C-alpha positions as CSV (number, residue, x, y, z in Angstrom):
1,M,-12.8,10.1,13.1
2,D,-13.3,6.8,14.7
3,N,-12.3,5.5,18.2
4,N,-10.6,3.0,16.3
5,P,-7.9,4.4,14.3
6,H,-5.8,2.5,12.0
7,L,-2.7,3.2,10.4
8,V,-1.9,1.8,6.4
9,F,1.1,2.2,4.7
10,V,0.6,2.4,1.0
11,Y,2.8,2.1,-2.4
12,G,0.4,2.7,-5.6
13,T,-2.7,4.0,-6.9
14,L,-3.9,4.7,-3.0
15,R,-0.9,7.7,-2.5
16,Q,-0.6,11.5,-2.9
17,G,-1.5,12.6,-6.5
18,E,-2.9,9.0,-8.0
19,V,-5.9,7.7,-9.0
20,N,-7.0,5.7,-6.1
21,H,-6.1,8.8,-4.2
22,D,-9.7,9.8,-2.5
23,L,-10.4,6.6,-0.4
24,L,-8.3,8.4,1.8
25,A,-9.0,11.9,1.1
26,S,-10.9,11.9,5.4
27,S,-7.9,10.3,5.9
28,E,-4.7,11.9,7.5
29,F,-1.1,11.8,6.3
30,I,1.1,11.1,9.3
31,G,4.5,10.8,6.8
32,G,6.4,8.7,4.1
33,H,7.9,5.7,4.7
34,V,10.4,2.6,3.5
35,T,10.2,-0.7,4.2
36,E,13.1,-2.6,5.0
37,P,14.1,-5.2,1.7
38,K,11.9,-7.9,1.6
39,F,9.5,-7.7,-1.2
40,E,9.5,-6.2,-4.4
41,L,6.8,-4.4,-6.5
42,Q,5.2,-5.6,-8.9
43,D,4.0,-3.4,-12.1
44,L,0.8,-5.6,-13.1
45,G,-0.4,-2.5,-15.4
46,E,-2.8,-0.5,-14.0
47,Y,-2.3,-0.6,-10.2
48,P,1.3,-2.7,-8.2
49,G,1.6,-5.3,-6.6
50,L,4.1,-5.9,-3.6
51,I,5.0,-9.2,-2.8
52,S,8.0,-11.0,-1.1
53,G,11.7,-10.6,-2.4
54,S,14.6,-8.6,-1.1
55,S,14.2,-4.8,-2.2
56,S,12.7,-1.7,0.1
57,I,9.2,-0.4,-1.1
58,V,8.8,3.5,-1.0
59,G,5.3,4.8,0.4
60,E,2.9,7.1,2.7
61,V,1.4,6.1,5.9
62,Y,-1.8,6.9,7.2
63,R,-4.4,7.3,9.6
64,I,-7.6,6.0,8.6
65,D,-11.0,4.7,10.5
66,E,-13.4,1.7,10.0
67,Q,-15.7,3.0,7.8
68,T,-12.3,3.8,4.7
69,L,-10.1,0.6,6.2
70,A,-13.3,-1.0,4.9
71,K,-13.1,0.4,1.6
72,L,-9.5,-0.6,1.1
73,D,-10.7,-3.7,1.4
74,I,-13.5,-3.6,-1.0
75,L,-10.7,-1.6,-3.8
76,E,-7.8,-4.6,-2.8
77,D,-9.9,-7.6,-3.1
78,V,-9.4,-8.4,0.0
79,P,-9.0,-11.8,1.0
80,I,-9.2,-13.1,-3.2
81,E,-6.4,-10.6,-4.5
82,Y,-5.1,-9.3,-1.5
83,R,-4.2,-9.9,1.7
84,R,-4.5,-7.3,4.7
85,E,-1.1,-7.5,7.0
86,V,0.9,-5.7,9.4
87,I,4.0,-4.2,8.9
88,D,6.4,-1.8,11.0
89,T,6.6,1.6,10.2
90,P,8.4,4.4,12.8
91,Y,4.8,5.9,12.9
92,G,3.9,1.9,14.4
93,P,2.2,-0.9,13.3
94,A,0.1,0.0,10.2
95,Y,-1.8,-2.7,7.5
96,Y,-0.4,-2.9,4.4
97,Y,-1.8,-4.6,1.3
98,I,0.0,-7.9,-0.3
99,Y,-0.9,-9.3,-3.5
100,Q,-1.6,-12.5,-4.0
101,G,-2.5,-13.4,-7.0
102,Q,-0.2,-14.9,-10.0
103,V,3.5,-12.6,-10.3
104,Q,2.9,-11.7,-14.0
105,G,4.2,-8.3,-13.7
106,R,7.6,-6.8,-14.3
107,D,9.4,-5.3,-11.3
108,I,9.8,-1.7,-10.4
109,D,12.8,-1.1,-9.6
110,G,13.6,1.4,-6.0
111,G,10.6,-0.2,-4.9
112,D,8.4,3.2,-6.1
113,W,5.4,3.6,-7.6
114,F,6.5,6.8,-9.0
115,S,9.2,5.3,-10.7
116,R,7.5,2.4,-13.0
117,F,7.4,4.5,-16.2
118,G,11.4,5.7,-16.2
């Protein structure tokens, strides 16, 4: 870890057990978090898109270093498909990625990517 760790809130393919979680392999899991009800989670097929709305989103918070943050920005195609913003968590301010592409997915009820098949 470098001297400037960041917190990041992840809600989709970066969560434990998901396809891109290996990008957080060297990061410290801080804890789970459910956001305030001001978002929606869209099912975009292979991954979710978090957008403004009125639901709470379920996710995880990690302490990451600068290199990991750079890898996440590449994965999330910042600033084209997603942009990085800051959200308050019980662990402190954390980065999160908000989708800015065309919304054409379906809402994931309950704001939990793990429940998308349910």
